[in-house]
N, C-alpha and C positions, 0 to 999 in steps of 0.2 A: 504494500500500500504506500503510495507516494506521500510526501509531506503535506501537500495541499489537501488531499483527501483526509488525512489524519487531522489537520487543523479544522476542517469543516465538521468532521465527526465530533471532535472535542467541543466545538462551539455549540452544536446541536444538543449533544448529550449534557453538557454543563448547564445549558438553559433549562432542560427538563429536570435535572437534579435540583437546581436552584429553586425552581417553581415548587417542586415537591417538598423540599425542606422549608421554604418560606411559608407555604400554605399550612403546613402542619405545626410549625414551631413558632411562627410570628405571634400568634395569639397568646402564647405563654410568656413571651418576653415583653410585649407592648400592650399595655392597658389603654384602651381608647378613652381619652378624656372627653368631656362634653365640648370643650373648645380646645382645638389643637393649637399648640404654640411652636415656636422655633425649636425648642428643646425636643419636642415630640418628633418633629421632622428630622432633626439631627439623629435621634435614636433610630428612627426608621431607616435613614440613609446608611448608618453604620451597620445595622442588621442586614440590610440588603447587600452591602459590600462584603460583609463576612460570608454570607451565603454564596455569593458569586465566587469568592476566592476558594472556598471549600469545594464547591461543585466543580470548578475548573480543575482543581488538583485531583479530585476523584475521577473525573472524566479523562484527564490526561493519563492517569495511571491505568485505567481500564483500557483505553485505546492502545497505549504503548505496550502494555504487558499481555493483555488477553487477546485483543484483536490483532495486534502487530505480530505476535508469535505465530499466529495461524498462517500468515502470509510470508513468513520467513524474513521479516524486517529486522 
């Protein structure tokens, strides 16, 4: 599998993982106030960035170790 295909696969897979993590865990970390403020937006942005980082690392590992080994990369 060439590098461009791996990059696309990592992007798609990391988006799916981030969505799954965010949808299941965000409610546990962020309590919705009646009126949102800048600090609430800041917390949400940090949480989304964290999910994005973790999901990209997981997707990269999966693609390079699991999928990459099948095609002899």
